[in-house]
C-alpha positions as CSV (number, residue, x, y, z in Angstrom):
1,M,106.4,83.7,103.7
2,S,106.9,83.5,99.9
3,E,109.8,85.2,98.2
4,T,107.4,87.8,96.8
5,L,106.3,88.8,100.2
6,K,109.8,88.7,101.6
7,I,110.9,91.2,99.0
8,L,107.9,93.4,99.5
9,N,108.5,93.3,103.3
10,T,112.1,94.5,102.8
11,L,111.1,97.2,100.4
12,T,108.3,98.7,102.4
13,Q,110.1,98.7,105.7
14,A,113.1,100.7,104.4
15,I,113.0,104.4,105.2
16,S,113.4,106.3,101.9
17,I,111.5,109.6,101.7
18,S,111.9,111.8,98.6
19,G,115.4,113.1,98.2
20,D,116.9,110.4,100.5
21,E,116.1,107.1,98.6
22,K,119.5,105.3,99.1
23,N,118.1,102.5,101.2
24,V,115.6,101.4,98.6
25,G,117.9,102.2,95.7
26,K,120.5,99.8,97.1
27,C,117.9,97.1,97.5
28,M,116.6,97.6,93.9
29,A,120.1,97.3,92.5
30,Q,120.6,94.1,94.4
31,Y,117.3,92.6,93.3
32,L,117.6,93.6,89.6
33,D,121.3,92.7,89.1
34,P,120.9,88.9,88.7
35,Y,118.4,89.3,85.8
36,C,120.0,92.0,83.7
37,D,123.2,92.8,81.7
38,E,124.0,96.0,83.6
39,I,122.7,98.4,86.3
40,V,122.5,102.1,85.3
41,Y,121.7,105.3,87.3
42,D,120.7,108.8,86.5
43,N,122.4,111.6,88.5
44,L,119.6,111.8,91.1
45,G,119.7,108.2,92.1
46,S,117.1,106.5,89.9
47,V,118.2,102.9,89.2
48,F,117.5,100.6,86.3
49,G,118.4,97.0,85.2
50,V,119.1,96.9,81.5
51,K,118.5,93.8,79.4
52,K,120.3,94.5,76.1
53,S,119.3,93.1,72.7
54,K,121.8,91.9,70.2
55,K,120.5,94.5,67.7
56,E,122.5,97.6,67.1
57,N,120.7,100.9,67.7
58,A,117.7,99.0,69.1
59,K,114.6,100.7,70.2
60,R,114.3,101.3,74.0
61,V,111.4,100.3,76.3
62,L,111.3,101.9,79.7
63,V,109.4,100.2,82.5
64,I,109.4,102.6,85.4
65,T,108.0,103.0,88.9
66,H,109.1,105.2,91.9
67,M,110.8,104.2,95.1
68,D,110.4,107.3,97.3
69,E,107.8,107.5,100.0
70,S,106.1,110.5,101.7
71,G,107.4,111.4,105.1
72,L,108.4,114.1,107.5
73,M,111.5,116.3,107.7
74,I,112.7,117.9,110.9
75,T,113.0,121.6,110.6
76,K,113.7,122.7,114.2
77,I,114.6,121.1,117.6
78,N,112.9,123.0,120.4
79,D,114.3,123.8,123.8
80,N,112.1,121.1,125.4
81,G,113.5,118.4,123.2
82,S,110.6,118.1,120.8
83,A,111.0,118.8,117.1
84,E,109.0,120.6,114.5
85,F,108.6,119.3,111.0
86,I,107.4,119.8,107.4
87,E,105.7,117.2,105.3
88,I,107.6,115.8,102.3
89,G,105.0,114.6,99.7
90,K,101.5,113.7,100.5
91,I,100.6,112.7,104.1
92,N,97.2,111.5,105.3
93,K,97.0,113.9,108.3
94,Q,94.2,112.1,110.1
95,Y,96.6,109.3,110.9
96,L,99.4,111.5,112.3
97,P,98.4,112.4,115.9
98,G,99.6,109.6,118.2
99,S,101.5,107.8,115.5
100,R,104.8,106.2,116.2
101,L,107.7,107.4,114.0
102,R,111.0,105.9,112.8
103,V,113.5,108.8,112.4
104,K,116.5,108.2,110.1
105,T,119.7,109.8,111.4
106,K,123.2,109.8,110.0
107,T,124.1,106.9,112.4
108,G,120.9,104.8,112.4
109,E,117.3,105.1,113.6
110,V,115.6,106.7,116.5
111,N,112.0,105.9,117.7
112,A,109.7,108.8,118.4
113,F,106.0,109.7,118.2
114,V,103.7,112.5,117.1
115,V,101.9,114.6,119.7
116,G,99.4,117.3,119.3
117,T,96.4,117.8,116.9
118,E,96.4,121.3,115.4
119,K,100.0,122.0,116.1
120,M,101.8,118.7,115.9
121,V,105.4,118.1,117.0
122,I,107.7,115.0,117.3
123,D,108.3,113.7,120.8
124,F,111.6,111.8,121.4
125,G,110.9,111.1,125.0
126,T,113.5,113.7,125.9
127,Y,113.2,116.9,128.0
128,S,115.8,119.2,126.4
129,K,117.3,120.1,123.1
130,E,120.7,118.7,124.3
131,E,119.2,115.3,125.0
132,T,117.6,115.1,121.6
133,L,120.8,116.2,119.9
134,A,122.6,113.5,121.9
135,L,120.4,110.9,120.1
136,G,122.0,111.9,116.8
137,V,118.9,113.8,115.7
138,F,119.5,117.0,113.6
139,V,117.6,119.4,111.4
140,G,117.1,117.8,108.0
141,D,116.7,114.3,109.2
142,S,113.8,112.3,107.8
143,A,111.0,110.4,109.5
144,V,108.2,108.0,108.5
145,V,105.2,106.7,110.3
146,D,106.0,103.2,111.6
147,G,103.8,100.7,109.8
148,A,104.7,97.0,110.0
149,F,104.2,94.7,107.0
150,V,101.4,92.2,107.7
151,K,99.5,89.7,105.6
152,V,95.8,89.7,106.4
153,Q,93.9,87.0,104.5
154,K,93.9,88.1,100.9
155,Q,95.5,91.5,101.6
156,C,98.8,93.0,102.8
157,I,99.0,96.0,105.1
158,S,102.1,98.2,105.5
159,K,103.5,101.6,105.2
160,A,104.9,102.6,101.8
161,L,103.0,100.0,99.8
162,E,102.0,102.8,97.4
163,S,105.7,103.5,96.8
164,R,107.1,99.9,96.7
165,V,104.5,97.6,95.0
166,G,105.8,99.0,91.6
167,C,109.3,98.2,92.7
168,L,108.4,94.6,93.4
169,M,106.6,94.3,90.1
170,A,109.7,95.7,88.3
171,V,111.9,93.1,89.9
172,E,109.6,90.2,89.2
173,L,109.1,91.3,85.6
174,L,112.8,91.3,84.9
175,E,113.1,87.9,86.6
176,A,110.2,86.5,84.4
177,V,111.8,87.6,81.1
178,K,115.4,86.8,82.0
179,D,115.7,84.1,79.4
180,K,113.9,86.0,76.6
181,E,115.6,87.5,73.6
182,F,114.2,90.9,72.5
183,D,114.9,93.1,69.5
184,F,114.7,96.1,71.8
185,D,116.7,97.2,74.9
186,L,114.6,96.8,78.1
187,Y,115.1,99.2,81.0
188,V,113.3,98.2,84.2
189,G,113.7,100.1,87.5
190,A,112.7,102.8,89.8
191,C,113.0,106.6,89.9
192,V,113.4,109.0,92.8
193,M,111.4,112.1,94.0
194,E,108.1,111.2,92.5
195,E,106.2,112.3,95.7
196,V,107.5,115.9,95.3
197,G,106.7,116.4,91.6
198,Q,107.9,113.4,89.4
199,R,111.4,114.8,89.3
200,G,113.2,111.5,88.9
201,A,110.9,110.5,86.1
202,T,112.1,113.5,84.2
203,T,115.8,112.7,84.6
204,A,115.3,109.0,84.1
205,T,113.5,109.6,80.8
206,G,116.4,111.8,79.8
207,L,118.8,109.0,80.6
208,V,116.9,106.3,78.6
209,K,115.2,108.3,75.8
210,P,112.6,105.6,75.5
211,D,110.5,104.7,72.4
212,L,107.8,103.2,74.6
213,G,107.0,103.6,78.3
214,V,105.2,101.5,80.9
215,V,104.5,103.0,84.4
216,L,104.0,100.7,87.3
217,G,102.4,101.5,90.7
218,C,99.3,102.0,92.8
219,K,96.3,104.3,92.6
220,K,93.9,105.3,95.3
221,A,90.9,103.0,95.8
222,K,87.5,104.1,97.1
223,T,87.4,103.6,100.9
224,L,85.1,101.1,102.5
225,D,82.9,103.8,104.0
226,E,82.2,105.5,100.6
227,K,78.9,104.7,99.0
228,D,80.2,104.8,95.4
229,Q,82.4,101.8,94.9
230,S,82.5,102.1,91.1
231,V,86.1,103.3,90.7
232,G,89.1,101.4,92.1
233,E,88.0,98.5,94.3
234,L,90.3,96.1,96.0
235,G,90.0,92.5,94.7
236,K,88.6,93.5,91.3
237,G,91.9,93.1,89.3
238,L,94.4,95.4,87.7
239,L,93.4,99.0,86.8
240,V,93.0,100.0,83.2
241,S,93.6,103.7,83.7
242,F,92.1,105.6,80.8
243,Y,92.7,109.1,82.3
244,D,94.7,110.9,85.0
245,K,95.7,114.5,85.6
246,G,99.1,114.1,84.0
247,M,98.6,111.8,81.0
248,M,96.1,110.8,78.3
249,P,97.3,107.2,77.7
250,N,98.1,105.9,74.2
251,R,94.9,104.3,73.0
252,G,96.8,101.6,71.1
253,L,98.5,100.5,74.3
254,L,95.3,100.7,76.3
255,D,93.5,98.5,73.8
256,A,96.4,96.0,73.9
257,L,96.3,95.8,77.7
258,V,92.5,95.1,77.7
259,Q,93.0,92.5,74.9
260,I,95.6,90.7,77.0
261,C,93.3,90.6,80.0
262,K,90.5,89.1,77.9
263,E,92.7,86.5,76.3
264,E,94.5,85.5,79.5
265,D,91.4,85.6,81.7
266,I,92.9,88.4,83.8
267,A,90.5,90.4,86.0
268,Y,90.6,94.1,85.3
269,Q,88.6,97.3,86.0
270,H,88.5,100.6,84.3
271,Y,89.8,103.5,86.3
272,Y,90.3,107.3,86.1
273,S,91.8,109.7,88.6
274,M,92.8,113.4,89.1
275,D,96.2,112.4,90.5
276,L,99.3,112.0,88.3
277,N,102.5,109.8,88.3
278,E,105.7,109.3,86.3
279,G,103.7,109.0,83.1
280,A,103.1,112.7,83.2
281,W,106.7,113.2,82.1
282,V,107.7,110.0,80.4
283,H,105.1,110.4,77.7
284,K,105.9,114.0,76.7
285,L,109.6,114.5,77.0
286,F,111.7,115.0,73.8
287,A,109.5,113.9,70.9
288,G,107.2,111.9,73.2
289,C,106.6,108.2,73.4
290,P,103.5,106.0,73.8
291,T,103.0,105.3,77.5
292,L,100.8,102.9,79.5
293,N,99.9,102.6,83.2
294,V,99.8,99.2,84.8
295,S,98.5,99.7,88.3
296,I,96.5,98.2,91.2
297,A,94.2,99.9,93.7
298,I,95.4,100.7,97.2
299,Q,93.4,101.8,100.3
300,N,94.4,104.2,103.0
301,A,97.0,105.8,100.7
302,Y,99.8,107.8,102.4
303,S,99.3,106.3,105.8
304,A,101.0,103.5,107.9
305,I,98.1,101.1,107.1
306,E,98.0,101.1,103.3
307,S,96.4,97.9,102.1
308,M,96.5,96.0,98.8
309,D,94.9,92.8,97.4
310,L,97.4,90.1,96.5
311,N,95.3,88.8,93.6
312,D,95.2,92.3,92.1
313,Y,99.0,92.3,92.2
314,D,99.1,88.9,90.5
315,C,96.7,90.1,87.8
316,A,98.9,93.2,87.1
317,K,102.1,91.2,87.1
318,K,100.8,88.6,84.6
319,A,99.3,91.2,82.2
320,L,102.6,93.2,82.3
321,T,104.7,90.1,81.7
322,V,102.6,89.0,78.7
323,F,102.6,92.5,77.3
324,V,106.4,92.8,77.4
325,E,107.0,89.2,76.2
326,H,104.9,90.0,73.1
327,L,106.6,93.3,72.3
328,N,108.9,93.7,69.3
329,E,110.2,96.5,67.2
330,E,107.4,96.4,64.8
331,K,104.7,96.6,67.5
332,I,106.5,99.5,69.1
333,Q,106.4,101.4,65.9
334,E,102.7,100.6,65.5
335,F,102.0,102.0,69.0
336,K,103.9,105.1,68.0
337,E,101.7,105.6,65.0
338,S,98.4,104.6,66.6
339,N,97.4,108.1,67.4
340,R,98.1,109.5,64.0
């Protein structure tokens, strides 16, 4: 397994639902640290590697993704040992009945599974409330559907790909530019609590106060059984996202991304969606800053069998790296003025 796949395996298999992202946060700090000058955090747990320029009062570029995944939170342990739950973030409910779960407790992990259809509960293989409590399970504990990381031909399948592909890209970007000198400060990392309303994006933007933002991640692909495959197909390259519910992208940045793809012979596809991501907040806080999405398509989003195309990832990573390598203070200012 390549180093890229090893990192992605580690990131996806960690349990880190919204509000409890420490597992991935520690991994991100470890992966970013060798390639940056310092690691910084906001007060919610978002983490960034900072590559400082030698220029005083330099402009700031924020490359951001999110590290939290959707999951379940235990709200009640019943007398028969089963547990009731609420959903944290988006969950693809059609995959829940019969699913195996990994429950994160204060002392480790417990295996369980979902039973029921209309009224679903978590079954721990116990027969009383006391037996379940003895496992270390308590109200407020988080759970995720168990989904192993597997490479299948040109694709990868796993839980939490939607949440961790951007994390991988952030790490590999910082590695790729580790020997570059910039006239701007580069902040690269991951925020918390995106799945419950882009909360970490707000606080992270407040921490960095960027002059330019780039949002990394995944967007939903059309499924194989849908007739219309015109938007978001696996294997067709990175997504040039010209509209989503939370952000109208900066046109100068959008044109620059397409130009890079053409010059570097990088496969890309135009994309729009009615979802939103960190860009919804990055681009409009304070005085605002030009912001761009660099994403890939993913199938079976918010399930244990999310799938991505490895070539799509390589396309997005290459375009992102070229974009950042060619940035400078003058271009940042041009992007700021491009909508005037």
